[in-house]
N, C-alpha and C positions, 0 to 999 in steps of 0.2 A: 548598040544603044547605050549611051553614056549617062550616068547619073548626074543630076544637077548638083553643083557644088553649093554649099551654104554660103550665102552672101555675108560678108563681114561688114558690120556697121562702122562707120567713121566715128571714132571716139568723141570728136568735137561735136558732131551732129547729135550723137546720143546725149551728150552733156547738155546741149542747148534744149533738147526735147524735155529733159528732166527739169530744167529751170523755167521753161516756158509757162507752166501753170502758176509760177510764183511772181511773175512780173506785175500782175494787178495788185497783189498784196504789197509788193515793194513800193508801187506807186502810191497806194493808199497811205502807207506809213509815212512816206516822204511828204505828201500833201498835208497830213494831219500834223506832223511836226512843224512844217513851215507855217501853218496857220496858228499854232498855239505856242510856238517857241518864245514869243514875247510875253507869255504869261509866267514863265519860270522865275523871273526876278521879283514877281509880285510878293507882297507880304501877307500877313494874317489879316483877314477882314471878316466882317459880318459875324456869323456864328462861330467862326474859328476861335474867337477870343474865349468864349465859354467852353467850347469843346476841347481846346488844346491849351491855349496860353494860360488861362486862369484855372485850369483843372489841376488841382494839387495832387489828385490821385493818379494821374497819368504817369508819374515818375516811378511808380512801384507796381509794375506788372505782376511780378511773382507774388507779392503780398496780396494784391487785389484779385488775382485770377479766380479764386473760389467764388468771388462775388458775381462773376459772370453767370453763375448757375443758381442765383438766389435773387430775392427781391431787393437786396442791397445793391444790385446792378445799377439801379436808378440813381444811387448816390455817386458811384464811381464814374457813371457815364455823363455826369454834369449836365443835366437839362434834358436828356432824352425822355420823351413822354411815352414811348413804346419800346418794346424789347427788340433791340437791334445789335446783338452781341458781336456779330461778325464785323460790322462796320466799326464798332467801338474798339474791338481788338486791333483793327488796322491802325487806328490812331495811336494806341499804346505801343505797337511795334515800330511805327514810324518815329515816335518820340525816342524810343530806345536807340534807334539808328541815327537820328538827325537832331535830337534835342529840340531847341526852338529855332532852328534854321529852316525857314519856310521853303527854301529851294527844293529840298528833298521831298517834301510833301507835295509840292506842285509837280515835280517830276513823276511821282507815283500816280497822281491824278491823270497826267498826260498819258502815262503808260497804260492805265486802265482804259482810257478813251480809245487809244490805238487798238487794244485788244477787241474792244466792242465794235469798232469800225470794221475790223477784219471779220468778226463774226457776222456782222450785218451783210457784208459781201457774200460770205459763204451761205448764209440763209437765203439771200436773194437768188444766188446761183442755183440753189436747190429748188427754189420755187419757180424760177423763171426758165431755168435750163439754158441760160445764155450768159456767157462770161462778160461780154461788152456792156450789156444793160445792167447786169448785176454790179459791175464796177460803177455805173452811174449811181445806183442806190448807195453804195459805199461812199462815194465822193460827196453826195448830198449830206449824208449823216456826218461825215468828217468835218464839214465846213459850216453846217447850219448854225446861224448866230444864236438861236434860241437855246442851244446847249451850252453856251458859255457860262451860265450860272453854275451848272453842275461841275464843269471842268475847272473853273477859276476859283470856286469857293471850296476849300479843302474839306469843310465839315459836311459837304454833300457827297462825300465818297460813298455814302450809303446808296445813293441812286446809281452811281457807277458800278458798284459791286452787285447790287440787285440786278441790274441789266446784264452784267457779265454772266452771272449764273443763270439768269432767265434765258438768254440767247443760247448759251452752251447746252442747257437742259433741252431746249426745243430742238436744237440741231441734232443732238443724239437721238431724240425721239423720231425725228424724220428719217434717220438712218436705220430704224428697226426694220428687220426683214423676217417675215414669218417662216422662211425656209431655213434659217440658221439659228438654232436654239441657243447654242453657247454664246454666240455673238449677240443675240437678242438679249440674253440675260445680263450680259456685261453692260450693254448700252442702256438698258432699262434701269439697271441698278445705279449707274453713274448719273443718268438723267434725274432719277428721284433724289439722289444725294445733292446734286446741284440745285434742284428745285428747293430743297430744304435750306441750303445755304443762302439762296436768294431770299427766301422768306425771313431768314435771320439777319439779313442785311437791311431790308426794308419791305414794308407791306405791299408795295407795288407789284411784287412778284406773284401775288395771290391770284392773278388773272391767268396764269399759265395754263391750268387745266382747261379753262374755257377756250383759250386760243387753240390748244391742241384739238379739242372737240370740233371747233369750227373748221380747222384745217381738214380733219378727217371727213367732216360732213360736206364741206364746200368743194375741196380740191381732190381728196383722195378716194373716198368710198362711194360718192353719190352716183358715179357713172354719168349718164345723160339725163338723169332725173332731176327736176327742179328741187330746191330745198323744201322739205315738207316735214310734218310730224312723223310720217311713216319712215322717211329716209333718216331722220334724226334717231328714231328708236332703233332702226336697223344698225346705224353706226355705233350706238351705245352697246348693242348686243354683240357686235363683232369685236369691239375693242374692250369689252368689259373687264378683262383681267388687267390690262394696262391701266384703265381708268381707276380701278380699285386701288392701285398703288398710289396714284396722285391724290385720290380722295383720302387715303389713310394719312399721307403726309400733311394734307391740308387740315384735317381734323386734329392731328397732333399739334400742329402749329397754333391753331385757334385755341386749343386747350391751354397751351403755354401762354399765349398772348393775353387771353381774357380771363384766365383763372389761375393756373399754377404760378406764373411769374408776371402777373399784371402789376401795373404801377400802383402802389399802395396809396398814393396821393391823387391818382386820377389825372386827367388832362384838363387844365384850366382853359377850355376853349370858349371863345365868345360865340354866341348864337347869331348866325347871319340869316335872319329871317325865320319865319315859321317853317315847319315841315312842309306845309302846303306850298309855300313860296319856293322852297328849295327844289321841289319837284316840278312845278309848272314852269319855273324859270330856268330849268336845266339847259334848254337850248341856248340861253345867253352865255353860259360857260362854253358850250361847244363852239359857238360863233366866235367868241373871244380867242379861244385856242386856235381855231382855224385861221383867223386873221394873223395871229402871231406866227404861225407856220408859213403862211403865204407871203406876208409882208412884215418881216422882222426888222422894221426900220427903227422903231422906238421901243427899246427894251428897258426893263425896270426891275430893280431889286426888291421893291415892295409896292405891289399894286393896291391902291385904295379901292376896294371892291364894294359895290352895292347892287342890290337887285332893283329892277324897274319899279316905279311906284304904282304902275297899273299895267295890265296885260296888253292893252292896245297901243302902247308906246311904239313908235316907229322902229327903234332899235330892237325891241323884243319881237316884233312881228317879222322883221328881216331875219333875226336869229331863228325864229320858229320855222319860217318857210325854207331857209337854207338847210337846217338840220333835217326837216322832213324830206326835202328834195334829195338830200344826200343819201338818206336811208332808202328812198324809193329807187334812186339811181343804182344803188348797190344790188337790188334785186333785178333790175332791168339788165345791167351789165353782166350779171351772173351767166346769162344765156350765151354771152358772146366771149367775155374774157373773165374767167372766174377769179384769177389771181388779183384783179382790180377789186372785185367784190370782197375778197379776203382782206386786202389791204385796208379798205374802208372799215370793215368790221374790226380789224385789229385796232384801229384808232379808237373806236367807241368802247371796245372791251377793255383795253389796257388803261383807259382813263377811269374805269369804274371805281377804283378805290378813292378817287379824289372828286367824285361827283358832289360832295358836300351834302349828301343825304344824311349821313352821320356828320355832325358839324365838325369842320376842320378849323384849326387856328388860323391858317392861311388858305382861304378857299380858292385863291388864284395865284399860281406861281409858275415860272418858266421851267423849273426843275421837274415838274410833274410830266413834262412832255418828252423826257428822255427816252423811255421805252415806246410810248405811242408814236413818236416821230418815224419809227421804222415803217409804219403803215403808209405814211405820206411818201417816203422814199420808194417803197415798193410800187405804189400806184403810179408815180412819175416814171419809174423805170419800165413798168409794164406798158404804160401808154406809149412810150417811145418805141418799145419793141413792136407793138401793134402797128404803129405808123410806119416803121421800117419794113414790115412785111407787106403792107398794102400798097406801098409806093415803090415801084421797081427802080432799079438803077442805083448807081453809086452816089447820086446827088443827095438822096435821102439820108444816106449814112453820113455824108459830109455835113448836111444840114443838122442832123440830130446831134452829132458831136459838137457842132458850133453852138447849138442851144445849151448843151450841157456845160460847155466851156464858159459861156457867158454867165449862166446861173452860178456855177462854182466860184468864178471870180467875184461875182457880186456878193455872194454869201461870205466868201473868205475875207473880202475887204471889210465888211461890217464886223465880222468876228475878230479880226486883228485889232480893229479900233475899239471894240467892246472890251477886249482883254485889258486895255490901258485903263478903262474905268475901274477895274478891279485891282489896280495897283496898290492902293492903300485905302484906309477908311475915309480920308478927306475926299479923295477923287470919287469914290463910290457914292457917298451920301450926298455930296453936292450935286452930282449928276442925277441921283434919284429924285432930289427935291425939284429939279427942273421939270420932271415929268409927273411927279406926285407931290405937289407942294403941301398937301395935308397928311403926309405920311408921318405917323407918330414914331415909327421905328427909325426913319431917316433923321428926324429932328433929335431924337434921343441919342442916337449913335454919333451924330455930328457934335452934339454937346460934349460927349466923352472925348472926341478928337480934339476939340478946342481946349478942353480941360487939360489934356495931356500936353498940349502945346503952350499952356500957360496963358491962354487968351480968355481971361475970366469973363469979361463983358459979353463976348460972343457966346461963350458957353452958357451963361445965365440966360441970355436971350433965347437960345434954343430950348433950354429946360422949360422956360415959361411957355413957349409955344407947345411943347409936348404936354404939359399939364393942361393947357387950354383945350387942346384937341382930345385929351383923354384924362379927365380928372380922377378916374378910378385906377390909373396905372401906378404901380408901386415903384418901378425903376426910375421914373422921373424924380420922385422924392428922394430916392437913394442917391442919385447923381447930384441932386441939390445939396444933400448932406455932405457928400464928398467935397464939393466945391466950397461950401461954407466952412468946413473944417480946415481946408487948405488956407483959407483967409483968416483963420483964428477966431471965427465967430462961433464960439462954443455953444451958447444957448440956442442959436438959430439952427446949427447943425444937428443938435440933439432933437429938436422939434421935427426937423426934416426926416431923420432916421425913424423916429417914432411914428411919423405919418406913413412911411414906407412899410413899417411893421404892421401898422393898423390895416393897410391895404392887403398885405400878404404876410401873415404871422410866420409862415414857413420859409421866409427868405433869410437864410443864414448870414449872408454878407452884411445885411443891415444890422443884425444883432451883434456881429463881430465888430463892425466899425463903431457902433454905439458903445460897446464895451471898452474899446480902445480910448474913446473920448473920456469915459468915466475914469479909466485908469490914469490918464494924463492929469485929470483934475483931482486925483487921489480919493475918488469916490469908490472905495474898494468894495463895499457891499453891492452897490449897483453894478459895478464892473463884473463881479463874480456871477451875479444873476444872469447877465447877458452872455457871458462866456459859457455858462452852463446850458443856456438855451441853444447856443451855437453847437455845442458838443452833442446835445440831444438830437439836433437835426442832422448832424453829420459826425458820427463817432470817429471818423478817420481824419478829422481836421486837426492836424498836428500843431499848427500855430495857435489855434484856440486853446488846445490842451496845455501847451507850454505856458501861455499867458495866464490860464486859469491856475496853474501850479504856482506861478509867480505871485498872483493875488493871494492865494492861500498862505504862501510863505510870508507875505507882507502882513497878513493877519495873525502870524505866529501859529498857523495851522500846518505844521511841517509834515505831519503824517499824510494828510490829504494831498499836500503839494507833491510829495514823493510818489504817491499813488498815481497822480496825473502824469508825472514825468516818466514813470515806468510804462504807462500805457503808450506814451509817445514812442518809447524804445521798442515796444511791441510792433508798432506800425513802421517806424524808421529806426532800425537797429544802429545806424551810423550817426544818429542825431547827437552831435557833440554838445550842444547847449543843454539838452536834457541830462546827459551824463554828468556834465559839470555841476548842474544844479542839484542832482541827487547826491553827489559827493559832498557838496557844501552843506546840504540839509542834514545829511547823516552825521557830519561832524558836529553840527549844532545840537542835534539830538543826543549824541554821545556826551557832549560837554554838559548838557542840562541834567543828565542822570547822576 
């Protein structure tokens, strides 16, 4: 009797077996790049101007880094209303690498989206247990047009980063295994760390513990029992040690966000209806987002949102019936395909931070759908997987792949075209006004575009429209001041800046520009007063301090002038203008003694 010889594997076959699991990821990367490659030449648009281009603090990461851990964060973050230091740090690092070249920033946004597409595939694979249909979920996420706002607008990296850490944290949680203590501890620790980083990127990550609970309740722990209070309590009891970790991170973040490092100025949010209206008309938001997901044909950078005037309006009733029907369907489908039920609840849960129960400045925006869209992708993939199982033969596979191909091509075409709208401010805001002619933001930003191009009459026309639509808005009067100053209309520009300051006394740019006007007219006392207010609002404003020092020197107040320039050097040690001014002032002081 002879012993069996061990078979030798063909090296080429072994190599192909190792690479086989990677081909879906390679395909997803290729498709995502193909869809978004035309976004790379785009410029800075929308909030990118304030976050990056006009943010004087972004040049000094080392100097400003301590501010990331104090309330002065809100000054260096240039306009952030809430504490998002991870996202802000990404802009500072990108500036250190690329300066004001938008290509590098767009490349980073695309890279983040690619990572998220891969994570969506891995999560779907974990939940569906099927590589082909998980690939479907990844392709839908890669190409869906509603995500263009997040990928194309650099200042929405906070959504990309929050989703990245959210998906990564959840994936690690799904890998927890009660039988491997060391591995469990590592995965849990990393999952908690990524959850915290997600929260420090954007508040949308706050829903992760709820998603984890619903996963345990609906997919993992419930067995054949329907979801009930008893099974919910049982799930909490079984997972209590894990949940305590996520609860601790959540409480820590809420302490930072609303107490320790809260915005000292608060958020200037308009109130969109009463609390009662915001609750009873919540289905209108759901319905609008569902329409955007299913039919992303008309996309918009600024939705002009309003609640129905009465409950029994047709739109509201349709929204109410659809939302109620979707919730009922989620319980019905639970008995048949739980992962579809989970996908539906993913959508409702992850939208929770933007329900507008607590008023938001923008109650409706495409970027809010970045994390919730995974629920849609999962439902579509699970539905196709179910259809493939119930219909025998290869024809269903061919049919399913054909449907996926058509949807992906349809979405990809819209996305590629939408990327062109984000090319620059002119293309974005002119396109926005086609769909939202009453958009205050679009008229105001288009006015700045025309102003930069020297088109005075067109700029003035847009400013007047902005003021007509929103008489309380301060930026329209600020833009008017800039336009009038460029025309040499001193008195009119002063009145416009004063009007902007009246609307928002904390708007430093208006104080600074008004001070410059006074300086040009040799009104030194008035100029000094406005520069002082600018510096009070932002102690890191180097230009305002430099100019204030010049005004003091012109008033023969050389000691105070030197004091301002020394503070400039504390902020910018290489500021040659401040150094030269100090030398001149000290010579004058020495000669006068």
